[in-house]
TORBATI-706587 format. One record per atom (N, C-alpha, C): atom name; residue number from 1; x, y, z; residue in three letters. Coordinates in pm, 1 decimal. Example, Ala and Ser with C-alpha at 12.3 -4.5 7.8 and 13.67 -1.06 7.14 Angstrom:
BEGIN
N; 1; 1319.0; -569.0; 780.0; ALA $
CA; 1; 1230.0; -450.0; 780.0; ALA $
C; 1; 1320.0; -330.0; 780.0; ALA $
N; 2; 1285.0; -225.0; 708.0; SER $
CA; 2; 1367.0; -106.0; 714.0; SER $
C; 2; 1290.0; 3.0; 787.0; SER $
***
This chain:
BEGIN
N; 1; -714.3; -331.3; -1266.3; UNK $
CA; 1; -619.9; -227.8; -1227.0; UNK $
C; 1; -615.9; -216.3; -1075.1; UNK $
N; 2; -501.0; -190.9; -1022.7; UNK $
CA; 2; -485.4; -165.3; -881.1; UNK $
C; 2; -498.4; -285.4; -789.0; UNK $
N; 3; -502.3; -405.1; -845.0; UNK $
CA; 3; -519.7; -524.3; -762.1; UNK $
C; 3; -403.5; -543.3; -665.5; UNK $
N; 4; -281.6; -524.1; -711.3; UNK $
CA; 4; -164.6; -540.4; -625.7; UNK $
C; 4; -158.7; -429.7; -521.5; UNK $
N; 5; -194.3; -309.4; -561.6; UNK $
CA; 5; -194.9; -197.1; -467.6; UNK $
C; 5; -290.8; -226.2; -352.4; UNK $
N; 6; -408.5; -276.2; -384.3; UNK $
CA; 6; -505.5; -308.1; -279.9; UNK $
C; 6; -453.5; -415.8; -185.8; UNK $
N; 7; -373.2; -507.2; -236.7; UNK $
CA; 7; -315.5; -610.6; -150.1; UNK $
C; 7; -219.0; -547.4; -49.3; UNK $
N; 8; -149.8; -442.7; -88.2; UNK $
CA; 8; -63.0; -372.7; 6.8; UNK $
C; 8; -146.6; -303.7; 115.0; UNK $
N; 9; -260.1; -250.1; 77.4; UNK $
CA; 9; -350.4; -192.4; 177.0; UNK $
C; 9; -398.8; -299.2; 274.6; UNK $
N; 10; -434.8; -415.4; 223.7; UNK $
CA; 10; -480.5; -525.2; 309.4; UNK $
C; 10; -368.8; -568.9; 404.0; UNK $
N; 11; -247.9; -580.1; 352.5; UNK $
CA; 11; -133.5; -619.7; 434.6; UNK $
C; 11; -109.9; -517.5; 545.4; UNK $
N; 12; -108.5; -391.2; 510.5; UNK $
CA; 12; -85.2; -285.4; 609.6; UNK $
C; 12; -191.7; -289.6; 718.3; UNK $
N; 13; -316.1; -310.7; 679.4; UNK $
CA; 13; -423.5; -314.0; 778.3; UNK $
C; 13; -411.5; -436.4; 869.2; UNK $
N; 14; -373.4; -550.8; 814.1; UNK $
CA; 14; -354.2; -670.5; 897.2; UNK $
C; 14; -242.7; -649.1; 998.9; UNK $
N; 15; -137.2; -582.6; 955.8; UNK $
CA; 15; -20.2; -564.6; 1041.5; UNK $
C; 15; -35.7; -451.6; 1143.2; UNK $
N; 16; -108.1; -346.6; 1105.3; UNK $
CA; 16; -112.7; -229.9; 1193.6; UNK $
C; 16; -248.4; -164.6; 1210.4; UNK $
N; 17; -352.0; -232.6; 1164.6; UNK $
CA; 17; -486.3; -178.2; 1181.9; UNK $
C; 17; -517.3; -64.8; 1086.0; UNK $
N; 18; -627.2; 0.6; 1115.2; UNK $
CA; 18; -674.8; 108.7; 1027.7; UNK $
C; 18; -575.8; 225.7; 1025.0; UNK $
N; 19; -501.5; 245.0; 1135.1; UNK $
CA; 19; -403.2; 353.5; 1138.5; UNK $
C; 19; -294.8; 330.7; 1033.6; UNK $
N; 20; -250.0; 207.2; 1018.7; UNK $
CA; 20; -148.0; 176.4; 918.4; UNK $
C; 20; -202.2; 196.8; 777.8; UNK $
N; 21; -326.0; 161.1; 758.8; UNK $
CA; 21; -388.7; 179.7; 627.3; UNK $
C; 21; -397.3; 328.8; 593.4; UNK $
N; 22; -433.2; 408.5; 691.8; UNK $
CA; 22; -442.9; 552.7; 668.5; UNK $
C; 22; -304.8; 613.4; 643.1; UNK $
N; 23; -204.1; 568.7; 716.8; UNK $
CA; 23; -68.0; 618.5; 695.7; UNK $
C; 23; -17.8; 582.1; 556.3; UNK $
N; 24; -56.9; 463.9; 508.4; UNK $
CA; 24; -17.0; 422.2; 374.0; UNK $
C; 24; -76.9; 515.9; 269.4; UNK $
N; 25; -201.1; 553.1; 287.9; UNK $
CA; 25; -265.6; 646.4; 194.6; UNK $
C; 25; -195.4; 781.8; 196.0; UNK $
N; 26; -158.0; 827.4; 314.4; UNK $
CA; 26; -91.1; 957.3; 326.2; UNK $
C; 26; 47.4; 952.7; 262.3; UNK $
N; 27; 123.9; 849.2; 293.1; UNK $
CA; 27; 261.4; 838.6; 241.1; UNK $
C; 27; 265.6; 821.9; 89.2; UNK $
N; 28; 168.3; 751.4; 33.6; UNK $
CA; 28; 170.5; 724.1; -109.9; UNK $
C; 28; 88.0; 823.2; -190.8; UNK $
N; 29; 10.8; 903.9; -124.4; UNK $
CA; 29; -81.6; 999.8; -186.0; UNK $
C; 29; -183.2; 932.3; -278.3; UNK $
N; 30; -215.0; 808.3; -246.1; UNK $
CA; 30; -313.6; 735.2; -325.8; UNK $
C; 30; -404.7; 659.9; -229.0; UNK $
N; 31; -529.5; 703.4; -219.6; UNK $
CA; 31; -623.1; 639.3; -128.0; UNK $
C; 31; -660.7; 500.1; -178.9; UNK $
N; 32; -709.8; 418.4; -89.3; UNK $
CA; 32; -749.6; 283.3; -129.9; UNK $
C; 32; -865.4; 287.7; -229.2; UNK $
N; 33; -951.3; 387.9; -219.7; UNK $
CA; 33; -1061.2; 401.4; -316.1; UNK $
C; 33; -1008.7; 432.2; -456.1; UNK $
N; 34; -912.2; 521.4; -464.1; UNK $
CA; 34; -853.9; 556.9; -593.9; UNK $
C; 34; -763.3; 447.3; -647.2; UNK $
N; 35; -711.3; 364.0; -557.8; UNK $
CA; 35; -621.8; 255.3; -599.3; UNK $
C; 35; -690.5; 158.3; -694.9; UNK $
N; 36; -820.6; 146.7; -683.2; UNK $
CA; 36; -895.5; 58.4; -773.4; UNK $
C; 36; -874.4; 95.6; -920.1; UNK $
N; 37; -852.3; 224.4; -944.0; UNK $
CA; 37; -843.2; 273.5; -1081.8; UNK $
C; 37; -700.4; 307.7; -1123.9; UNK $
N; 38; -604.9; 288.6; -1033.2; UNK $
CA; 38; -465.7; 319.7; -1064.1; UNK $
C; 38; -397.8; 197.7; -1125.6; UNK $
N; 39; -306.5; 219.7; -1216.5; UNK $
CA; 39; -234.4; 106.3; -1274.8; UNK $
C; 39; -133.7; 49.0; -1174.8; UNK $
N; 40; -111.0; -79.0; -1181.3; UNK $
CA; 40; -9.5; -144.4; -1099.2; UNK $
C; 40; 127.0; -128.1; -1166.7; UNK $
N; 41; 167.1; -3.9; -1183.8; UNK $
CA; 41; 293.9; 23.2; -1251.8; UNK $
C; 41; 410.1; -4.1; -1156.0; UNK $
N; 42; 527.2; -33.5; -1209.9; UNK $
CA; 42; 643.5; -58.9; -1123.9; UNK $
C; 42; 675.2; 58.6; -1031.2; UNK $
N; 43; 657.8; 180.1; -1078.3; UNK $
CA; 43; 687.7; 297.7; -997.1; UNK $
C; 43; 594.6; 306.6; -877.2; UNK $
N; 44; 467.1; 285.7; -900.7; UNK $
CA; 44; 369.0; 292.8; -791.8; UNK $
C; 44; 390.7; 178.2; -693.8; UNK $
N; 45; 415.3; 58.7; -744.7; UNK $
CA; 45; 437.1; -55.8; -656.7; UNK $
C; 45; 562.2; -35.9; -571.6; UNK $
N; 46; 666.9; 20.5; -627.9; UNK $
CA; 46; 788.1; 48.4; -550.0; UNK $
C; 46; 759.2; 147.7; -438.0; UNK $
N; 47; 680.0; 248.5; -469.0; UNK $
CA; 47; 641.3; 348.1; -369.4; UNK $
C; 47; 566.5; 281.7; -253.3; UNK $
N; 48; 478.4; 188.7; -285.8; UNK $
CA; 48; 400.8; 118.6; -183.5; UNK $
C; 48; 489.2; 24.9; -101.6; UNK $
N; 49; 582.3; -42.2; -165.9; UNK $
CA; 49; 672.1; -133.0; -93.6; UNK $
C; 49; 752.7; -57.9; 10.8; UNK $
N; 50; 806.5; 56.1; -27.1; UNK $
CA; 50; 886.1; 137.7; 64.9; UNK $
C; 50; 797.8; 185.7; 180.6; UNK $
N; 51; 679.6; 234.5; 149.6; UNK $
CA; 51; 589.4; 286.4; 253.1; UNK $
C; 51; 544.4; 175.8; 348.1; UNK $
N; 52; 514.1; 58.3; 295.5; UNK $
CA; 52; 471.5; -53.7; 379.7; UNK $
C; 52; 582.2; -89.5; 478.3; UNK $
N; 53; 704.5; -93.4; 432.0; UNK $
CA; 53; 816.0; -127.3; 520.8; UNK $
C; 53; 833.4; -21.4; 628.7; UNK $
N; 54; 822.8; 105.0; 592.5; UNK $
CA; 54; 835.2; 212.9; 690.2; UNK $
C; 54; 724.6; 206.2; 795.1; UNK $
N; 55; 605.2; 174.8; 752.5; UNK $
CA; 55; 489.4; 175.6; 841.6; UNK $
C; 55; 484.6; 51.5; 930.7; UNK $
N; 56; 508.0; -64.5; 872.0; UNK $
CA; 56; 492.4; -189.4; 948.0; UNK $
C; 56; 623.2; -240.6; 1006.8; UNK $
N; 57; 734.8; -195.6; 951.6; UNK $
CA; 57; 863.5; -247.3; 995.5; UNK $
C; 57; 895.6; -383.6; 936.3; UNK $
N; 58; 811.9; -428.9; 844.6; UNK $
CA; 58; 831.5; -558.7; 780.4; UNK $
C; 58; 848.2; -539.4; 630.5; UNK $
N; 59; 920.3; -632.9; 569.4; UNK $
CA; 59; 935.1; -629.4; 424.2; UNK $
C; 59; 796.4; -643.9; 360.1; UNK $
N; 60; 773.0; -566.9; 259.0; UNK $
CA; 60; 646.1; -576.5; 187.2; UNK $
C; 60; 643.6; -706.8; 108.2; UNK $
N; 61; 531.2; -776.7; 110.6; UNK $
CA; 61; 522.9; -899.9; 32.8; UNK $
C; 61; 529.0; -870.5; -117.3; UNK $
N; 62; 568.5; -969.3; -192.7; UNK $
CA; 62; 573.8; -956.0; -337.5; UNK $
C; 62; 447.2; -1020.2; -393.2; UNK $
N; 63; 374.7; -941.2; -469.6; UNK $
CA; 63; 249.6; -992.1; -529.4; UNK $
C; 63; 264.3; -1005.8; -678.1; UNK $
***
């Protein structure tokens, strides 16, 4: 569970450092620790894709 979500956290951190990772947690209301136990549902993944683009300015990768 949460494998794809964690990849979005990794991408955000690579692109914008720890600040981007923290902003992703705030925007999605799902911390990286809790992401381990969250389902990779289409709704959650869409939320992360939108947030990643807003934070990094780049299209979110497809996992």
